Predicted model as a PDB file, atoms N, CA, C, CB and O in Angstrom, pLDDT in the B-factor column:
MODEL        1                                                                  
ATOM      1  N   MET A   1      -1.191   0.597 227.488  1.00 83.00           N  
ATOM      2  CA  MET A   1      -0.547  -0.226 228.479  1.00 83.00           C  
ATOM      3  C   MET A   1      -0.289   0.597 229.724  1.00 83.00           C  
ATOM      4  CB  MET A   1       0.751  -0.820 227.935  1.00 83.00           C  
ATOM      5  O   MET A   1      -0.132   1.817 229.679  1.00 83.00           O  
ATOM      6  N   GLU A   2      -0.252  -0.116 230.833  1.00 90.00           N  
ATOM      7  CA  GLU A   2       0.045   0.547 232.086  1.00 90.00           C  
ATOM      8  C   GLU A   2       0.844  -0.386 232.986  1.00 90.00           C  
ATOM      9  CB  GLU A   2      -1.248   1.000 232.781  1.00 90.00           C  
ATOM     10  O   GLU A   2       0.901  -1.595 232.759  1.00 90.00           O  
ATOM     11  N   VAL A   3       1.452   0.191 234.000  1.00 93.00           N  
ATOM     12  CA  VAL A   3       2.241  -0.585 234.949  1.00 93.00           C  
ATOM     13  C   VAL A   3       1.370  -1.698 235.529  1.00 93.00           C  
ATOM     14  CB  VAL A   3       2.808   0.324 236.081  1.00 93.00           C  
ATOM     15  O   VAL A   3       0.227  -1.469 235.923  1.00 93.00           O  
ATOM     16  N   GLY A   4       1.931  -2.902 235.573  1.00 90.00           N  
ATOM     17  CA  GLY A   4       1.209  -4.058 236.085  1.00 90.00           C  
ATOM     18  C   GLY A   4       0.644  -4.959 235.001  1.00 90.00           C  
ATOM     19  O   GLY A   4       0.299  -6.108 235.274  1.00 90.00           O  
ATOM     20  N   ASP A   5       0.542  -4.454 233.769  1.00 91.00           N  
ATOM     21  CA  ASP A   5       0.072  -5.294 232.662  1.00 91.00           C  
ATOM     22  C   ASP A   5       1.103  -6.373 232.356  1.00 91.00           C  
ATOM     23  CB  ASP A   5      -0.207  -4.440 231.399  1.00 91.00           C  
ATOM     24  O   ASP A   5       2.304  -6.158 232.522  1.00 91.00           O  
ATOM     25  N   ILE A   6       0.638  -7.510 231.919  1.00 91.00           N  
ATOM     26  CA  ILE A   6       1.506  -8.583 231.448  1.00 91.00           C  
ATOM     27  C   ILE A   6       1.334  -8.619 229.940  1.00 91.00           C  
ATOM     28  CB  ILE A   6       1.159  -9.983 232.121  1.00 91.00           C  
ATOM     29  O   ILE A   6       0.224  -8.786 229.437  1.00 91.00           O  
ATOM     30  N   VAL A   7       2.454  -8.459 229.213  1.00 92.00           N  
ATOM     31  CA  VAL A   7       2.383  -8.332 227.762  1.00 92.00           C  
ATOM     32  C   VAL A   7       3.289  -9.339 227.065  1.00 92.00           C  
ATOM     33  CB  VAL A   7       2.755  -6.921 227.339  1.00 92.00           C  
ATOM     34  O   VAL A   7       4.263  -9.827 227.637  1.00 92.00           O  
ATOM     35  N   LEU A   8       2.942  -9.636 225.811  1.00 91.00           N  
ATOM     36  CA  LEU A   8       3.811 -10.404 224.927  1.00 91.00           C  
ATOM     37  C   LEU A   8       4.688  -9.403 224.201  1.00 91.00           C  
ATOM     38  CB  LEU A   8       2.989 -11.298 223.919  1.00 91.00           C  
ATOM     39  O   LEU A   8       4.184  -8.530 223.494  1.00 91.00           O  
ATOM     40  N   ALA A   9       6.001  -9.524 224.369  1.00 91.00           N  
ATOM     41  CA  ALA A   9       6.924  -8.587 223.735  1.00 91.00           C  
ATOM     42  C   ALA A   9       8.052  -9.341 223.040  1.00 91.00           C  
ATOM     43  CB  ALA A   9       7.496  -7.604 224.771  1.00 91.00           C  
ATOM     44  O   ALA A   9       8.563 -10.333 223.560  1.00 91.00           O  
ATOM     45  N   ARG A  10       8.432  -8.860 221.863  1.00 86.00           N  
ATOM     46  CA  ARG A  10       9.538  -9.478 221.119  1.00 86.00           C  
ATOM     47  C   ARG A  10      10.860  -8.929 221.658  1.00 86.00           C  
ATOM     48  CB  ARG A  10       9.408  -9.204 219.575  1.00 86.00           C  
ATOM     49  O   ARG A  10      11.079  -7.719 221.716  1.00 86.00           O  
ATOM     50  N   VAL A  11      11.729  -9.856 222.049  1.00 83.00           N  
ATOM     51  CA  VAL A  11      13.057  -9.517 222.551  1.00 83.00           C  
ATOM     52  C   VAL A  11      14.060 -10.408 221.825  1.00 83.00           C  
ATOM     53  CB  VAL A  11      13.153  -9.699 224.118  1.00 83.00           C  
ATOM     54  O   VAL A  11      13.977 -11.634 221.906  1.00 83.00           O  
ATOM     55  N   ALA A  12      14.994  -9.804 221.124  1.00 84.00           N  
ATOM     56  CA  ALA A  12      16.034 -10.544 220.393  1.00 84.00           C  
ATOM     57  C   ALA A  12      15.439 -11.641 219.506  1.00 84.00           C  
ATOM     58  CB  ALA A  12      17.032 -11.162 221.378  1.00 84.00           C  
ATOM     59  O   ALA A  12      15.976 -12.746 219.431  1.00 84.00           O  
ATOM     60  N   GLY A  13      14.323 -11.326 218.833  1.00 86.00           N  
ATOM     61  CA  GLY A  13      13.724 -12.259 217.891  1.00 86.00           C  
ATOM     62  C   GLY A  13      12.778 -13.284 218.478  1.00 86.00           C  
ATOM     63  O   GLY A  13      12.176 -14.058 217.733  1.00 86.00           O  
ATOM     64  N   THR A  14      12.629 -13.313 219.787  1.00 87.00           N  
ATOM     65  CA  THR A  14      11.741 -14.265 220.442  1.00 87.00           C  
ATOM     66  C   THR A  14      10.680 -13.507 221.237  1.00 87.00           C  
ATOM     67  CB  THR A  14      12.541 -15.220 221.365  1.00 87.00           C  
ATOM     68  O   THR A  14      10.964 -12.451 221.802  1.00 87.00           O  
ATOM     69  N   VAL A  15       9.464 -14.038 221.283  1.00 88.00           N  
ATOM     70  CA  VAL A  15       8.371 -13.390 222.008  1.00 88.00           C  
ATOM     71  C   VAL A  15       8.247 -14.010 223.392  1.00 88.00           C  
ATOM     72  CB  VAL A  15       7.033 -13.515 221.229  1.00 88.00           C  
ATOM     73  O   VAL A  15       8.143 -15.229 223.533  1.00 88.00           O  
ATOM     74  N   TYR A  16       8.260 -13.156 224.415  1.00 86.00           N  
ATOM     75  CA  TYR A  16       8.172 -13.579 225.810  1.00 86.00           C  
ATOM     76  C   TYR A  16       7.060 -12.814 226.514  1.00 86.00           C  
ATOM     77  CB  TYR A  16       9.520 -13.366 226.536  1.00 86.00           C  
ATOM     78  O   TYR A  16       6.670 -11.729 226.082  1.00 86.00           O  
ATOM     79  N   LEU A  17       6.550 -13.391 227.605  1.00 91.00           N  
ATOM     80  CA  LEU A  17       5.662 -12.654 228.495  1.00 91.00           C  
ATOM     81  C   LEU A  17       6.523 -11.816 229.433  1.00 91.00           C  
ATOM     82  CB  LEU A  17       4.723 -13.621 229.298  1.00 91.00           C  
ATOM     83  O   LEU A  17       7.502 -12.307 229.996  1.00 91.00           O  
ATOM     84  N   HIS A  18       6.153 -10.556 229.596  1.00 93.00           N  
ATOM     85  CA  HIS A  18       6.875  -9.657 230.500  1.00 93.00           C  
ATOM     86  C   HIS A  18       5.880  -8.821 231.289  1.00 93.00           C  
ATOM     87  CB  HIS A  18       7.849  -8.743 229.715  1.00 93.00           C  
ATOM     88  O   HIS A  18       4.749  -8.599 230.856  1.00 93.00           O  
ATOM     89  N   LEU A  19       6.316  -8.366 232.441  1.00 92.00           N  
ATOM     90  CA  LEU A  19       5.549  -7.459 233.274  1.00 92.00           C  
ATOM     91  C   LEU A  19       5.935  -6.030 232.912  1.00 92.00           C  
ATOM     92  CB  LEU A  19       5.789  -7.741 234.787  1.00 92.00           C  
ATOM     93  O   LEU A  19       7.122  -5.711 232.849  1.00 92.00           O  
ATOM     94  N   VAL A  20       4.957  -5.171 232.676  1.00 94.00           N  
ATOM     95  CA  VAL A  20       5.233  -3.758 232.423  1.00 94.00           C  
ATOM     96  C   VAL A  20       5.508  -3.101 233.771  1.00 94.00           C  
ATOM     97  CB  VAL A  20       4.034  -3.053 231.672  1.00 94.00           C  
ATOM     98  O   VAL A  20       4.647  -3.082 234.650  1.00 94.00           O  
ATOM     99  N   SER A  21       6.732  -2.556 233.926  1.00 95.00           N  
ATOM    100  CA  SER A  21       7.120  -1.950 235.197  1.00 95.00           C  
ATOM    101  C   SER A  21       7.182  -0.427 235.138  1.00 95.00           C  
ATOM    102  CB  SER A  21       8.456  -2.488 235.627  1.00 95.00           C  
ATOM    103  O   SER A  21       7.254   0.227 236.178  1.00 95.00           O  
ATOM    104  N   ALA A  22       7.153   0.145 233.934  1.00 96.00           N  
ATOM    105  CA  ALA A  22       7.107   1.603 233.763  1.00 96.00           C  
ATOM    106  C   ALA A  22       6.648   1.903 232.341  1.00 96.00           C  
ATOM    107  CB  ALA A  22       8.507   2.262 234.054  1.00 96.00           C  
ATOM    108  O   ALA A  22       6.798   1.077 231.440  1.00 96.00           O  
ATOM    109  N   VAL A  23       6.092   3.087 232.153  1.00 96.00           N  
ATOM    110  CA  VAL A  23       5.607   3.515 230.838  1.00 96.00           C  
ATOM    111  C   VAL A  23       6.187   4.886 230.536  1.00 96.00           C  
ATOM    112  CB  VAL A  23       4.041   3.546 230.786  1.00 96.00           C  
ATOM    113  O   VAL A  23       6.156   5.783 231.378  1.00 96.00           O  
ATOM    114  N   ASP A  24       6.716   5.042 229.330  1.00 96.00           N  
ATOM    115  CA  ASP A  24       7.214   6.324 228.834  1.00 96.00           C  
ATOM    116  C   ASP A  24       6.368   6.676 227.608  1.00 96.00           C  
ATOM    117  CB  ASP A  24       8.768   6.260 228.480  1.00 96.00           C  
ATOM    118  O   ASP A  24       6.736   6.364 226.476  1.00 96.00           O  
ATOM    119  N   ALA A  25       5.238   7.325 227.853  1.00 94.00           N  
ATOM    120  CA  ALA A  25       4.289   7.630 226.776  1.00 94.00           C  
ATOM    121  C   ALA A  25       4.896   8.563 225.728  1.00 94.00           C  
ATOM    122  CB  ALA A  25       3.023   8.260 227.355  1.00 94.00           C  
ATOM    123  O   ALA A  25       4.604   8.427 224.540  1.00 94.00           O  
ATOM    124  N   ALA A  26       5.726   9.494 226.149  1.00 96.00           N  
ATOM    125  CA  ALA A  26       6.315  10.451 225.209  1.00 96.00           C  
ATOM    126  C   ALA A  26       7.187   9.752 224.170  1.00 96.00           C  
ATOM    127  CB  ALA A  26       7.141  11.492 225.962  1.00 96.00           C  
ATOM    128  O   ALA A  26       7.204  10.155 223.007  1.00 96.00           O  
ATOM    129  N   LYS A  27       7.906   8.719 224.573  1.00 96.00           N  
ATOM    130  CA  LYS A  27       8.775   7.985 223.651  1.00 96.00           C  
ATOM    131  C   LYS A  27       8.136   6.701 223.130  1.00 96.00           C  
ATOM    132  CB  LYS A  27      10.080   7.656 224.333  1.00 96.00           C  
ATOM    133  O   LYS A  27       8.777   5.921 222.426  1.00 96.00           O  
ATOM    134  N   LYS A  28       6.868   6.488 223.482  1.00 95.00           N  
ATOM    135  CA  LYS A  28       6.105   5.309 223.038  1.00 95.00           C  
ATOM    136  C   LYS A  28       6.858   4.011 223.335  1.00 95.00           C  
ATOM    137  CB  LYS A  28       5.805   5.405 221.531  1.00 95.00           C  
ATOM    138  O   LYS A  28       7.110   3.200 222.444  1.00 95.00           O  
ATOM    139  N   ARG A  29       7.210   3.839 224.619  1.00 95.00           N  
ATOM    140  CA  ARG A  29       7.909   2.628 225.027  1.00 95.00           C  
ATOM    141  C   ARG A  29       7.496   2.225 226.434  1.00 95.00           C  
ATOM    142  CB  ARG A  29       9.427   2.831 224.954  1.00 95.00           C  
ATOM    143  O   ARG A  29       6.940   3.021 227.191  1.00 95.00           O  
ATOM    144  N   VAL A  30       7.777   0.980 226.763  1.00 95.00           N  
ATOM    145  CA  VAL A  30       7.489   0.465 228.098  1.00 95.00           C  
ATOM    146  C   VAL A  30       8.735  -0.216 228.644  1.00 95.00           C  
ATOM    147  CB  VAL A  30       6.286  -0.519 228.074  1.00 95.00           C  
ATOM    148  O   VAL A  30       9.541  -0.767 227.894  1.00 95.00           O  
ATOM    149  N   GLN A  31       8.876  -0.169 229.961  1.00 96.00           N  
ATOM    150  CA  GLN A  31       9.952  -0.902 230.621  1.00 96.00           C  
ATOM    151  C   GLN A  31       9.393  -2.272 230.968  1.00 96.00           C  
ATOM    152  CB  GLN A  31      10.489  -0.146 231.906  1.00 96.00           C  
ATOM    153  O   GLN A  31       8.317  -2.375 231.557  1.00 96.00           O  
ATOM    154  N   ILE A  32      10.117  -3.321 230.605  1.00 94.00           N  
ATOM    155  CA  ILE A  32       9.637  -4.673 230.869  1.00 94.00           C  
ATOM    156  C   ILE A  32      10.528  -5.348 231.904  1.00 94.00           C  
ATOM    157  CB  ILE A  32       9.594  -5.502 229.568  1.00 94.00           C  
ATOM    158  O   ILE A  32      11.742  -5.149 231.939  1.00 94.00           O  
ATOM    159  N   SER A  33       9.883  -6.155 232.746  1.00 93.00           N  
ATOM    160  CA  SER A  33      10.568  -6.854 233.827  1.00 93.00           C  
ATOM    161  C   SER A  33      10.140  -8.308 233.832  1.00 93.00           C  
ATOM    162  CB  SER A  33      10.276  -6.193 235.193  1.00 93.00           C  
ATOM    163  O   SER A  33       9.167  -8.687 233.179  1.00 93.00           O  
ATOM    164  N   ASN A  34      10.878  -9.117 234.577  1.00 87.00           N  
ATOM    165  CA  ASN A  34      10.483 -10.517 234.707  1.00 87.00           C  
ATOM    166  C   ASN A  34       9.711 -10.720 236.013  1.00 87.00           C  
ATOM    167  CB  ASN A  34      11.726 -11.445 234.657  1.00 87.00           C  
ATOM    168  O   ASN A  34       9.480  -9.766 236.756  1.00 87.00           O  
ATOM    169  N   ASN A  35       9.319 -11.952 236.287  1.00 81.00           N  
ATOM    170  CA  ASN A  35       8.508 -12.226 237.471  1.00 81.00           C  
ATOM    171  C   ASN A  35       9.345 -12.348 238.747  1.00 81.00           C  
ATOM    172  CB  ASN A  35       7.715 -13.496 237.264  1.00 81.00           C  
ATOM    173  O   ASN A  35       8.806 -12.664 239.807  1.00 81.00           O  
ATOM    174  N   ARG A  36      10.639 -12.105 238.657  1.00 85.00           N  
ATOM    175  CA  ARG A  36      11.517 -12.156 239.831  1.00 85.00           C  
ATOM    176  C   ARG A  36      11.994 -10.766 240.250  1.00 85.00           C  
ATOM    177  CB  ARG A  36      12.721 -13.048 239.546  1.00 85.00           C  
ATOM    178  O   ARG A  36      12.880 -10.637 241.095  1.00 85.00           O  
ATOM    179  N   GLY A  37      11.407  -9.735 239.661  1.00 83.00           N  
ATOM    180  CA  GLY A  37      11.744  -8.370 240.027  1.00 83.00           C  
ATOM    181  C   GLY A  37      12.894  -7.762 239.254  1.00 83.00           C  
ATOM    182  O   GLY A  37      13.259  -6.614 239.506  1.00 83.00           O  
ATOM    183  N   ARG A  38      13.479  -8.497 238.318  1.00 92.00           N  
ATOM    184  CA  ARG A  38      14.590  -7.970 237.517  1.00 92.00           C  
ATOM    185  C   ARG A  38      14.044  -7.153 236.354  1.00 92.00           C  
ATOM    186  CB  ARG A  38      15.492  -9.119 236.994  1.00 92.00           C  
ATOM    187  O   ARG A  38      13.131  -7.595 235.656  1.00 92.00           O  
ATOM    188  N   ILE A  39      14.595  -5.971 236.146  1.00 93.00           N  
ATOM    189  CA  ILE A  39      14.213  -5.130 235.020  1.00 93.00           C  
ATOM    190  C   ILE A  39      15.014  -5.579 233.804  1.00 93.00           C  
ATOM    191  CB  ILE A  39      14.453  -3.613 235.330  1.00 93.00           C  
ATOM    192  O   ILE A  39      16.242  -5.655 233.850  1.00 93.00           O  
ATOM    193  N   ASN A  40      14.306  -5.874 232.720  1.00 90.00           N  
ATOM    194  CA  ASN A  40      14.956  -6.323 231.498  1.00 90.00           C  
ATOM    195  C   ASN A  40      15.340  -5.171 230.585  1.00 90.00           C  
ATOM    196  CB  ASN A  40      14.059  -7.274 230.760  1.00 90.00           C  
ATOM    197  O   ASN A  40      16.287  -5.296 229.808  1.00 90.00           O  
ATOM    198  N   GLY A  41      14.634  -4.062 230.658  1.00 92.00           N  
ATOM    199  CA  GLY A  41      14.948  -2.900 229.830  1.00 92.00           C  
ATOM    200  C   GLY A  41      13.714  -2.299 229.200  1.00 92.00           C  
ATOM    201  O   GLY A  41      12.584  -2.629 229.561  1.00 92.00           O  
ATOM    202  N   TRP A  42      13.946  -1.414 228.256  1.00 94.00           N  
ATOM    203  CA  TRP A  42      12.859  -0.711 227.572  1.00 94.00           C  
ATOM    204  C   TRP A  42      12.626  -1.322 226.200  1.00 94.00           C  
ATOM    205  CB  TRP A  42      13.172   0.794 227.442  1.00 94.00           C  
ATOM    206  O   TRP A  42      13.563  -1.773 225.541  1.00 94.00           O  
ATOM    207  N   THR A  43      11.373  -1.332 225.779  1.00 92.00           N  
ATOM    208  CA  THR A  43      11.031  -1.778 224.432  1.00 92.00           C  
ATOM    209  C   THR A  43       9.942  -0.871 223.881  1.00 92.00           C  
ATOM    210  CB  THR A  43      10.571  -3.266 224.429  1.00 92.00           C  
ATOM    211  O   THR A  43       9.126  -0.338 224.633  1.00 92.00           O  
ATOM    212  N   SER A  44       9.935  -0.702 222.586  1.00 92.00           N  
ATOM    213  CA  SER A  44       8.959   0.187 221.955  1.00 92.00           C  
ATOM    214  C   SER A  44       7.600  -0.494 221.827  1.00 92.00           C  
ATOM    215  CB  SER A  44       9.458   0.633 220.574  1.00 92.00           C  
ATOM    216  O   SER A  44       7.492  -1.720 221.854  1.00 92.00           O  
ATOM    217  N   HIS A  45       6.582   0.320 221.689  1.00 92.00           N  
ATOM    218  CA  HIS A  45       5.219  -0.207 221.574  1.00 92.00           C  
ATOM    219  C   HIS A  45       5.074  -1.160 220.391  1.00 92.00           C  
ATOM    220  CB  HIS A  45       4.223   0.939 221.434  1.00 92.00           C  
ATOM    221  O   HIS A  45       4.279  -2.099 220.450  1.00 92.00           O  
ATOM    222  N   ASP A  46       5.838  -0.930 219.309  1.00 91.00           N  
ATOM    223  CA  ASP A  46       5.689  -1.799 218.139  1.00 91.00           C  
ATOM    224  C   ASP A  46       6.264  -3.199 218.356  1.00 91.00           C  
ATOM    225  CB  ASP A  46       6.357  -1.163 216.943  1.00 91.00           C  
ATOM    226  O   ASP A  46       6.087  -4.066 217.500  1.00 91.00           O  
ATOM    227  N   ARG A  47       6.936  -3.438 219.459  1.00 92.00           N  
ATOM    228  CA  ARG A  47       7.435  -4.778 219.791  1.00 92.00           C  
ATOM    229  C   ARG A  47       6.529  -5.498 220.790  1.00 92.00           C  
ATOM    230  CB  ARG A  47       8.849  -4.684 220.358  1.00 92.00           C  
ATOM    231  O   ARG A  47       6.821  -6.621 221.201  1.00 92.00           O  
ATOM    232  N   VAL A  48       5.441  -4.856 221.172  1.00 92.00           N  
ATOM    233  CA  VAL A  48       4.462  -5.474 222.074  1.00 92.00           C  
ATOM    234  C   VAL A  48       3.309  -5.976 221.217  1.00 92.00           C  
ATOM    235  CB  VAL A  48       3.956  -4.459 223.180  1.00 92.00           C  
ATOM    236  O   VAL A  48       2.689  -5.205 220.484  1.00 92.00           O  
ATOM    237  N   PHE A  49       3.022  -7.281 221.312  1.00 88.00           N  
ATOM    238  CA  PHE A  49       2.057  -7.916 220.409  1.00 88.00           C  
ATOM    239  C   PHE A  49       0.755  -8.337 221.072  1.00 88.00           C  
ATOM    240  CB  PHE A  49       2.680  -9.106 219.783  1.00 88.00           C  
ATOM    241  O   PHE A  49      -0.204  -8.670 220.376  1.00 88.00           O  
ATOM    242  N   GLY A  50       0.697  -8.330 222.378  1.00 88.00           N  
ATOM    243  CA  GLY A  50      -0.522  -8.758 223.030  1.00 88.00           C  
ATOM    244  C   GLY A  50      -0.468  -8.504 224.517  1.00 88.00           C  
ATOM    245  O   GLY A  50       0.569  -8.134 225.068  1.00 88.00           O  
ATOM    246  N   ILE A  51      -1.610  -8.712 225.159  1.00 87.00           N  
ATOM    247  CA  ILE A  51      -1.714  -8.542 226.599  1.00 87.00           C  
ATOM    248  C   ILE A  51      -2.362  -9.790 227.184  1.00 87.00           C  
ATOM    249  CB  ILE A  51      -2.529  -7.262 226.960  1.00 87.00           C  
ATOM    250  O   ILE A  51      -3.301 -10.338 226.606  1.00 87.00           O  
ATOM    251  N   CYS A  52      -1.868 -10.230 228.310  1.00 85.00           N  
ATOM    252  CA  CYS A  52      -2.416 -11.399 228.995  1.00 85.00           C  
ATOM    253  C   CYS A  52      -3.744 -11.001 229.639  1.00 85.00           C  
ATOM    254  CB  CYS A  52      -1.412 -11.953 230.067  1.00 85.00           C  
ATOM    255  O   CYS A  52      -3.789 -10.076 230.450  1.00 85.00           O  
ATOM    256  N   VAL A  53      -4.821 -11.694 229.279  1.00 83.00           N  
ATOM    257  CA  VAL A  53      -6.146 -11.357 229.812  1.00 83.00           C  
ATOM    258  C   VAL A  53      -6.590 -12.297 230.923  1.00 83.00           C  
ATOM    259  CB  VAL A  53      -7.168 -11.377 228.701  1.00 83.00           C  
ATOM    260  O   VAL A  53      -7.534 -11.990 231.650  1.00 83.00           O  
ATOM    261  N   ALA A  54      -5.906 -13.466 231.068  1.00 80.00           N  
ATOM    262  CA  ALA A  54      -6.269 -14.413 232.132  1.00 80.00           C  
ATOM    263  C   ALA A  54      -5.062 -15.279 232.464  1.00 80.00           C  
ATOM    264  CB  ALA A  54      -7.481 -15.301 231.708  1.00 80.00           C  
ATOM    265  O   ALA A  54      -4.226 -15.560 231.605  1.00 80.00           O  
ATOM    266  N   VAL A  55      -4.985 -15.693 233.713  1.00 83.00           N  
ATOM    267  CA  VAL A  55      -3.947 -16.617 234.165  1.00 83.00           C  
ATOM    268  C   VAL A  55      -4.655 -17.781 234.844  1.00 83.00           C  
ATOM    269  CB  VAL A  55      -2.915 -15.915 235.139  1.00 83.00           C  
ATOM    270  O   VAL A  55      -5.369 -17.604 235.832  1.00 83.00           O  
ATOM    271  N   ASP A  56      -4.444 -18.978 234.295  1.00 83.00           N  
ATOM    272  CA  ASP A  56      -5.052 -20.194 234.828  1.00 83.00           C  
ATOM    273  C   ASP A  56      -6.568 -20.046 234.953  1.00 83.00           C  
ATOM    274  CB  ASP A  56      -4.443 -20.538 236.189  1.00 83.00           C  
ATOM    275  O   ASP A  56      -7.172 -20.495 235.927  1.00 83.00           O  
ATOM    276  N   GLY A  57      -7.168 -19.408 233.946  1.00 83.00           N  
ATOM    277  CA  GLY A  57      -8.616 -19.254 233.896  1.00 83.00           C  
ATOM    278  C   GLY A  57      -9.165 -18.086 234.697  1.00 83.00           C  
ATOM    279  O   GLY A  57     -10.372 -17.845 234.683  1.00 83.00           O  
ATOM    280  N   VAL A  58      -8.307 -17.358 235.392  1.00 82.00           N  
ATOM    281  CA  VAL A  58      -8.748 -16.218 236.201  1.00 82.00           C  
ATOM    282  C   VAL A  58      -8.431 -14.932 235.436  1.00 82.00           C  
ATOM    283  CB  VAL A  58      -8.056 -16.217 237.615  1.00 82.00           C  
ATOM    284  O   VAL A  58      -7.277 -14.659 235.104  1.00 82.00           O  
ATOM    285  N   ALA A  59      -9.467 -14.156 235.165  1.00 79.00           N  
ATOM    286  CA  ALA A  59      -9.305 -12.923 234.393  1.00 79.00           C  
ATOM    287  C   ALA A  59      -8.403 -11.932 235.115  1.00 79.00           C  
ATOM    288  CB  ALA A  59     -10.665 -12.285 234.119  1.00 79.00           C  
ATOM    289  O   ALA A  59      -8.474 -11.789 236.336  1.00 79.00           O  
ATOM    290  N   ARG A  60      -7.555 -11.250 234.352  1.00 83.00           N  
ATOM    291  CA  ARG A  60      -6.715 -10.174 234.893  1.00 83.00           C  
ATOM    292  C   ARG A  60      -7.540  -8.894 234.854  1.00 83.00           C  
ATOM    293  CB  ARG A  60      -5.364 -10.015 234.076  1.00 83.00           C  
ATOM    294  O   ARG A  60      -8.044  -8.509 233.799  1.00 83.00           O  
ATOM    295  N   ALA A  61      -7.676  -8.249 235.974  1.00 77.00           N  
ATOM    296  CA  ALA A  61      -8.509  -7.055 236.100  1.00 77.00           C  
ATOM    297  C   ALA A  61      -8.130  -5.994 235.077  1.00 77.00           C  
ATOM    298  CB  ALA A  61      -8.397  -6.481 237.504  1.00 77.00           C  
ATOM    299  O   ALA A  61      -6.970  -5.592 234.991  1.00 77.00           O  
ATOM    300  N   GLY A  62      -9.101  -5.547 234.311  1.00 75.00           N  
ATOM    301  CA  GLY A  62      -8.918  -4.460 233.359  1.00 75.00           C  
ATOM    302  C   GLY A  62      -8.292  -4.833 232.028  1.00 75.00           C  
ATOM    303  O   GLY A  62      -8.303  -4.024 231.100  1.00 75.00           O  
ATOM    304  N   ALA A  63      -7.748  -6.035 231.908  1.00 77.00           N  
ATOM    305  CA  ALA A  63      -7.038  -6.409 230.683  1.00 77.00           C  
ATOM    306  C   ALA A  63      -7.972  -6.538 229.488  1.00 77.00           C  
ATOM    307  CB  ALA A  63      -6.299  -7.713 230.891  1.00 77.00           C  
ATOM    308  O   ALA A  63      -7.608  -6.124 228.387  1.00 77.00           O  
ATOM    309  N   ALA A  64      -9.152  -7.093 229.670  1.00 74.00           N  
ATOM    310  CA  ALA A  64     -10.066  -7.312 228.550  1.00 74.00           C  
ATOM    311  C   ALA A  64     -10.450  -5.994 227.874  1.00 74.00           C  
ATOM    312  CB  ALA A  64     -11.325  -8.039 229.030  1.00 74.00           C  
ATOM    313  O   ALA A  64     -10.683  -5.967 226.665  1.00 74.00           O  
ATOM    314  N   ALA A  65     -10.517  -4.918 228.627  1.00 76.00           N  
ATOM    315  CA  ALA A  65     -10.885  -3.621 228.067  1.00 76.00           C  
ATOM    316  C   ALA A  65      -9.780  -3.061 227.164  1.00 76.00           C  
ATOM    317  CB  ALA A  65     -11.191  -2.634 229.192  1.00 76.00           C  
ATOM    318  O   ALA A  65     -10.018  -2.119 226.408  1.00 76.00           O  
ATOM    319  N   LYS A  66      -8.577  -3.633 227.237  1.00 77.00           N  
ATOM    320  CA  LYS A  66      -7.444  -3.157 226.439  1.00 77.00           C  
ATOM    321  C   LYS A  66      -7.234  -3.978 225.174  1.00 77.00           C  
ATOM    322  CB  LYS A  66      -6.180  -3.182 227.269  1.00 77.00           C  
ATOM    323  O   LYS A  66      -6.246  -3.782 224.466  1.00 77.00           O  
ATOM    324  N   THR A  67      -8.140  -4.881 224.885  1.00 75.00           N  
ATOM    325  CA  THR A  67      -7.999  -5.740 223.702  1.00 75.00           C  
ATOM    326  C   THR A  67      -8.913  -5.261 222.600  1.00 75.00           C  
ATOM    327  CB  THR A  67      -8.306  -7.207 224.043  1.00 75.00           C  
ATOM    328  O   THR A  67      -9.858  -4.503 222.819  1.00 75.00           O  
ATOM    329  N   ARG A  68      -8.599  -5.729 221.409  1.00 72.00           N  
ATOM    330  CA  ARG A  68      -9.483  -5.450 220.269  1.00 72.00           C  
ATOM    331  C   ARG A  68      -9.626  -6.744 219.487  1.00 72.00           C  
ATOM    332  CB  ARG A  68      -8.922  -4.284 219.355  1.00 72.00           C  
ATOM    333  O   ARG A  68      -8.771  -7.626 219.563  1.00 72.00           O  
ATOM    334  N   THR A  69     -10.690  -6.847 218.751  1.00 70.00           N  
ATOM    335  CA  THR A  69     -10.927  -8.052 217.961  1.00 70.00           C  
ATOM    336  C   THR A  69     -10.523  -7.776 216.518  1.00 70.00           C  
ATOM    337  CB  THR A  69     -12.419  -8.500 218.048  1.00 70.00           C  
ATOM    338  O   THR A  69     -10.626  -6.653 216.026  1.00 70.00           O  
ATOM    339  N   ALA A  70     -10.068  -8.819 215.864  1.00 63.00           N  
ATOM    340  CA  ALA A  70      -9.660  -8.688 214.459  1.00 63.00           C  
ATOM    341  C   ALA A  70     -10.890  -8.489 213.591  1.00 63.00           C  
ATOM    342  CB  ALA A  70      -8.860  -9.936 213.989  1.00 63.00           C  
ATOM    343  O   ALA A  70     -11.956  -9.039 213.866  1.00 63.00           O  
ATOM    344  N   THR A  71     -10.732  -7.699 212.545  1.00 65.00           N  
ATOM    345  CA  THR A  71     -11.806  -7.503 211.579  1.00 65.00           C  
ATOM    346  C   THR A  71     -11.447  -8.197 210.292  1.00 65.00           C  
ATOM    347  CB  THR A  71     -12.074  -6.008 211.332  1.00 65.00           C  
ATOM    348  O   THR A  71     -10.282  -8.230 209.895  1.00 65.00           O  
ATOM    349  N   ALA A  72     -12.441  -8.747 209.646  1.00 58.00           N  
ATOM    350  CA  ALA A  72     -12.204  -9.488 208.397  1.00 58.00           C  
ATOM    351  C   ALA A  72     -12.068  -8.582 207.219  1.00 58.00           C  
ATOM    352  CB  ALA A  72     -13.309 -10.463 208.141  1.00 58.00           C  
ATOM    353  O   ALA A  72     -11.866  -9.052 206.100  1.00 58.00           O  
TER     354      ALA A  72                                                      
ENDMDL                                                                          
END                                                                             
């Protein structure tokens, strides 16, 4: 993950879309923010479940390269 990514993150038991506003690789966490510029706080990588790859049919630059496909 990197700054600018839009991710699905679990917060207080609910999964929300958040903007990654900072990355702390050493502690394996990201700072998540909302779309109004408010910082919501830090969350660990294990609470991030996905990355937004398109908005309204328009691909998000670089997001597809950060995904993986499930194996059977």
